[in-house]
Structures are given as C-alpha cells and as structure tokens.
C-alpha positions in Angstrom: -83.6 -70.4 82.6 -80.0 -70.4 81.4 -77.0 -72.2 82.7 -77.2 -72.9 86.5 -74.9 -71.4 89.1 -73.7 -68.5 86.9 -71.3 -70.6 84.8 -70.6 -69.0 81.4 -69.4 -70.6 78.1 -67.1 -71.2 76.5 -66.0 -74.2 78.6 -62.4 -75.1 78.0 -60.1 -77.9 79.2 -56.9 -77.1 81.0 -55.1 -80.0 82.6 -57.6 -82.3 84.3 -60.2 -79.6 84.7 -63.0 -77.9 82.8 -63.1 -74.1 83.3 -65.7 -71.6 82.2 -65.0 -68.2 80.5 -64.4 -66.6 83.9 -61.9 -69.2 85.0 -64.4 -70.8 87.4 -63.8 -74.6 87.7 -66.8 -76.3 86.2 -65.7 -80.0 86.2 -62.9 -82.4 86.5 -61.9 -86.0 85.9 -60.9 -87.3 89.3 -58.9 -90.2 87.9 -56.9 -88.0 85.7 -56.2 -85.8 88.7 -55.1 -88.8 90.8 -53.0 -90.5 88.2 -51.5 -87.5 86.4 -53.0 -88.2 83.1 -54.6 -91.6 82.7 -58.2 -91.1 81.6 -60.4 -93.5 83.5 -63.5 -93.0 85.7 -66.3 -90.5 85.5 -66.2 -86.8 84.7 -67.8 -84.9 87.5 -69.2 -81.4 88.1 -67.3 -79.0 90.3 -67.7 -75.5 91.5 -68.8 -75.5 95.2 -66.0 -73.3 96.2 -67.6 -70.4 94.3 -71.2 -71.5 94.2 -71.5 -71.7 98.0 -71.4 -67.9 98.2 -74.3 -67.4 95.8 -77.8 -66.8 97.1 -79.4 -70.2 97.5 -76.0 -71.8 96.9 -77.2 -75.4 97.8 -80.0 -75.3 95.3 -77.8 -73.7 92.6 -75.2 -76.4 93.0 -77.9 -79.1 92.7 -79.1 -77.5 89.5 -75.6 -77.2 88.2 -74.8 -80.9 88.9 -78.0 -82.0 87.2 -77.4 -79.8 84.2 -73.7 -80.8 83.9 -74.4 -84.6 84.2 -77.3 -84.5 81.8 -75.2 -82.9 79.1 -71.9 -84.8 79.7 -73.5 -88.3 79.9 -71.4 -90.7 77.8 -68.5 -88.4 77.3 -65.2 -90.3 77.6 -62.9 -87.3 77.7 -62.8 -83.9 79.2 -62.6 -82.4 75.7 -65.8 -84.2 74.7 -67.5 -83.0 77.9 -66.4 -79.4 77.4 -67.8 -79.5 73.8 -71.1 -81.1 75.0 -71.4 -78.3 77.6 -70.7 -75.6 75.0 -73.3 -77.1 72.7 -75.9 -77.3 75.6 -75.1 -73.7 76.5 -75.7 -72.7 72.9 -79.0 -74.5 72.8 -80.0 -73.0 76.2 -79.3 -69.5 74.9 -81.5 -70.2 71.9 -84.3 -71.4 74.1 -84.0 -75.1 73.2 
C-alpha cells in the first residue's frame, strides 16, 4: 500500500520537526517546540495542513498517524524517529 498520505522519504530533522523529501511536515516534538530545545514528551505525527486537501483527507490522516506511531514507538529523539520512518519506508517499498 505504501506510505500513507503521500509522504515520501527520506525523512529528515530540521529544528523541532521531521520533514519529508518534499518539505512536508511529517512530525514534531511538541515539548522541543515549546521549550526551545529540551527533548521531553512524545514525538507526534503532523501534516493535516497538507493532508486535509487530499481526497479522503480524514482517512489519509488517520492512516498516517497509525503508520507514524507504529514505526516511531520508543524513539526518544527526532533523529531516531526520522531513521525509524526511513527504515519503515524502505521496508514498505520492498513489500515487507
């Protein structure tokens, strides 16, 4: 099925955000955003600003959130989360 909501690897970290190859915000770390750098709290999926315009946007966002959370569970940093998303994307493209 591929990666939900049209996100494309590679996923990279820039500041308190995870971005995809097309500069679409894919995730963030809300505590890092609020504190200017301290890394506490849970990494969360983002993207509604773009996904809402896709056909069946609500369902796509739900699929994205589920995929994102499944693959970033246990990640303590945005860098770990981006790497986990890239690995999951690689596995998805190979049919795993």
